[in-house]
C-alpha positions as CSV (number, residue, x, y, z in Angstrom):
1,M,94.6,100.8,90.4
2,T,92.2,103.8,90.6
3,F,92.8,106.6,93.2
4,K,91.3,105.7,96.5
5,D,90.4,109.0,98.1
6,H,90.0,108.3,101.9
7,F,91.0,111.8,103.1
8,S,89.6,114.6,101.0
9,I,86.5,115.0,103.1
10,E,88.8,115.4,106.1
11,S,91.4,117.7,104.5
12,P,91.1,120.7,106.8
13,N,91.2,118.5,109.9
14,Y,93.9,116.4,108.4
15,A,96.0,119.6,108.0
16,R,95.2,120.6,111.6
17,F,95.6,117.4,113.5
18,R,98.2,115.3,111.7
19,P,101.6,115.3,113.4
20,R,104.8,116.8,112.0
21,Y,108.0,115.0,111.2
22,G,111.2,115.9,112.9
23,R,114.0,117.8,111.2
24,E,116.5,115.0,111.8
25,L,114.7,112.8,109.3
26,F,115.0,115.4,106.5
27,A,118.7,116.2,107.4
28,W,119.5,112.5,107.1
29,L,117.7,112.2,103.8
30,A,119.5,115.3,102.4
31,G,122.8,113.7,103.5
32,L,122.1,110.7,101.3
33,V,122.2,112.6,98.0
34,S,125.0,114.7,96.5
35,G,122.6,117.1,94.6
36,H,119.9,119.2,96.3
37,R,118.3,121.0,93.4
38,L,114.9,119.2,93.4
39,A,112.9,116.9,95.7
40,W,109.6,115.4,94.9
41,D,107.2,114.8,97.8
42,C,104.6,112.3,96.4
43,A,101.2,112.1,97.9
44,T,102.0,115.1,100.0
45,G,98.6,115.5,101.8
46,N,98.9,118.7,103.7
47,G,102.6,119.2,102.9
48,Q,103.8,118.0,106.2
49,A,106.9,116.5,104.6
50,A,107.2,118.9,101.7
51,V,107.7,122.0,103.8
52,P,110.6,120.8,105.9
53,L,112.3,119.4,102.8
54,G,112.5,123.0,101.5
55,E,115.2,123.7,104.1
56,F,117.5,121.3,102.3
57,F,116.5,121.5,98.7
58,D,116.4,124.4,96.2
59,R,112.9,123.3,95.0
60,V,110.3,120.9,96.2
61,I,107.5,119.7,94.0
62,A,104.7,118.3,96.1
63,T,101.9,116.3,94.4
64,D,98.7,114.7,95.5
65,A,95.9,113.1,93.6
66,S,93.4,114.9,95.9
67,E,92.6,118.5,94.9
68,D,91.1,119.1,98.4
69,Q,94.3,118.1,100.1
70,I,96.3,120.4,97.8
71,R,93.9,123.3,98.7
72,S,94.5,122.6,102.4
73,A,98.3,122.2,102.1
74,T,100.6,124.6,104.0
75,A,101.8,127.3,101.7
76,D,105.6,127.8,101.4
77,Q,107.6,129.8,98.8
78,R,110.0,126.8,98.3
79,V,107.2,124.3,97.6
80,E,105.2,124.0,94.4
81,Y,102.0,122.0,94.8
82,R,100.5,120.1,91.9
83,V,97.5,117.7,91.6
84,A,98.9,114.5,90.1
85,Q,98.7,110.8,90.7
86,A,101.7,109.0,92.0
87,E,102.0,106.7,89.1
88,K,102.0,109.4,86.3
89,T,103.4,112.9,86.6
90,D,104.7,115.6,84.3
91,L,108.1,115.7,86.0
92,E,111.1,115.6,83.7
93,A,113.1,112.4,83.4
94,A,116.2,112.3,85.6
95,S,115.3,115.5,87.3
96,C,114.9,114.6,91.0
97,D,117.6,114.1,93.6
98,L,115.2,112.7,96.2
99,I,111.7,111.3,96.2
100,T,109.7,111.0,99.5
101,V,106.5,109.2,100.2
102,A,105.2,109.8,103.7
103,Q,102.4,107.5,105.0
104,A,101.0,106.8,101.5
105,L,102.9,104.0,99.7
106,H,100.2,101.5,100.6
107,W,97.7,103.3,98.4
108,F,99.8,103.1,95.2
109,D,100.0,100.8,92.2
110,L,103.5,99.8,93.2
111,P,104.9,98.6,89.9
112,A,103.6,101.7,88.1
113,F,104.9,104.0,90.9
114,Y,108.3,102.4,91.0
115,A,108.6,102.8,87.2
116,E,107.8,106.5,87.5
117,A,110.2,107.0,90.4
118,K,113.0,105.4,88.4
119,R,112.1,107.6,85.4
120,V,112.3,110.9,87.3
121,L,115.2,110.1,89.7
122,K,118.7,111.2,88.8
123,P,121.4,108.5,88.7
124,E,122.2,107.8,92.3
125,G,119.0,109.5,93.3
126,V,117.1,108.2,96.4
127,L,113.6,107.1,97.0
128,A,112.6,107.2,100.7
129,V,109.2,106.0,102.0
130,W,108.0,105.8,105.6
131,S,105.0,105.0,107.7
132,Y,103.8,105.2,111.3
133,N,101.3,103.1,113.1
134,L,99.9,103.6,116.6
135,L,100.9,106.5,118.8
136,R,102.4,106.1,122.2
137,I,101.4,108.4,125.1
138,D,100.8,106.7,128.4
139,P,100.0,103.1,129.2
140,A,96.5,103.8,130.3
141,V,95.7,106.1,127.3
142,D,97.4,103.7,124.9
143,A,95.2,100.9,126.1
144,V,92.0,102.9,125.3
145,V,93.4,104.0,121.8
146,N,94.5,100.4,121.0
147,R,91.1,99.0,121.7
148,F,89.5,101.7,119.7
149,Y,91.8,100.9,116.8
150,A,91.5,97.2,116.8
151,E,87.9,96.7,118.0
152,T,85.7,99.7,117.6
153,V,86.9,100.9,114.1
154,G,88.9,97.8,113.4
155,P,86.4,96.3,110.8
156,F,86.4,99.6,109.0
157,W,90.1,99.8,108.1
158,P,90.9,99.4,104.4
159,A,92.9,96.2,103.6
160,E,95.9,98.3,102.8
161,R,96.3,99.2,106.5
162,K,98.0,95.9,107.0
163,M,101.0,97.3,105.1
164,V,101.3,100.1,107.6
165,E,101.0,97.8,110.6
166,N,103.9,95.8,109.1
167,G,106.0,98.9,108.6
168,Y,106.1,98.3,104.8
169,R,108.3,95.2,105.5
170,G,107.8,92.5,102.9
171,L,106.7,94.9,100.2
172,P,108.8,94.8,97.0
173,F,111.3,97.7,97.0
174,P,113.4,97.5,93.7
175,F,116.1,100.0,94.8
176,D,119.5,99.6,96.3
177,E,118.4,99.7,99.9
178,I,120.1,101.8,102.6
179,N,119.9,101.0,106.3
180,A,118.0,103.7,108.1
181,P,118.4,104.8,111.7
182,E,115.5,104.9,114.1
183,F,113.3,107.9,113.8
184,S,110.1,109.0,115.5
185,M,107.7,111.9,115.5
186,T,107.0,113.6,118.8
187,T,104.7,116.5,119.8
188,E,102.8,117.7,122.8
189,W,99.0,117.5,122.6
190,P,96.1,118.3,124.9
191,L,93.3,115.7,124.9
192,D,91.2,117.6,122.4
193,A,94.0,117.3,119.8
194,L,94.1,113.6,120.2
195,L,90.3,113.4,119.7
196,G,90.6,115.5,116.6
197,Y,93.4,113.2,115.3
198,L,91.4,110.1,115.9
199,R,88.6,111.6,113.8
200,T,91.0,111.9,110.8
201,W,91.4,108.1,110.7
202,S,89.9,106.7,107.5
203,A,88.4,103.9,109.6
204,S,86.7,106.5,111.9
205,K,85.2,108.2,108.9
206,R,84.0,104.9,107.4
207,Y,82.4,103.9,110.7
208,Q,80.5,107.2,110.9
209,Q,79.4,107.0,107.2
210,T,78.2,103.4,107.8
211,L,76.6,103.6,111.2
212,G,75.7,107.3,111.5
213,Q,77.7,107.9,114.7
214,D,81.0,109.5,115.4
215,P,82.9,106.6,117.0
216,V,85.3,108.8,118.9
217,T,82.4,109.9,121.2
218,L,82.4,106.3,122.4
219,I,85.8,106.6,124.0
220,E,85.9,110.3,125.1
221,D,85.0,109.5,128.7
222,G,87.5,106.7,128.8
223,L,90.3,108.9,127.5
224,R,89.4,111.7,129.9
225,D,89.6,109.2,132.8
226,A,92.9,107.8,131.6
227,W,94.5,111.2,130.7
228,P,97.2,112.1,133.3
229,D,96.1,115.7,133.5
230,T,93.3,117.0,131.3
231,E,94.5,120.6,131.9
232,K,98.0,120.0,130.4
233,P,99.4,118.7,127.1
234,I,101.3,115.5,127.2
235,Q,104.0,114.1,124.9
236,V,102.9,111.9,122.0
237,R,105.3,109.7,120.0
238,W,104.9,107.8,116.8
239,P,107.8,105.5,115.8
240,L,108.6,105.7,112.1
241,A,109.3,102.8,109.8
242,V,111.6,104.1,107.1
243,R,112.8,102.4,103.9
244,A,115.2,104.2,101.5
245,G,117.1,103.1,98.4
246,R,119.1,104.4,95.5
247,R,118.0,104.2,91.9
248,P,119.6,101.1,90.5
249,S,122.1,101.5,87.8
């Protein structure tokens, strides 16, 4: 599988508008492993998982196949960013206590990535992957966003999006699986932040490239009408679908 770069063109906005994961997720992940010397955050994007991992691990190596994403990533003294594909890295064998993949597993050549993960994980090391689908704000706002997702830009989603919609259920996962508690991301956004986030969707970009129009402009008025108070931020929540497992013996 060749690298499918859906996000480099939106790297600055991706870094600005993508939500942040909660500390409780990383605390749980750190509690799964006995060693905390090195974590590898694969397909790091803007570093939104790599940076909070640094609170719990001595070192974090964060890789992404996109040079533009690495250039836009959040600098942190505990995180070393590298350009590398998920399926082939220069990480040492049996060097990682934890590997994380946030909202990116569906882009990988899974057999090749799993082989690389097993190669670089320590015995009893853990691979954790997660995804998030549609956000939840308010019933009226959600209805506008859901129609936009399914109808306006629906035909422009890559086929891999189905894996995200299914929460990675049904995908092969050749690790000794660990039951994960429920996690979600939450933030408070004004309406303009939601509009910016919708523009980072790969389907929104493909719509614009194909039809020559920003599709978000088609729903701006509807979102403003549905927004409870356009002068104030409102809580936004994304449920996470988490799968984690230990390196098999």
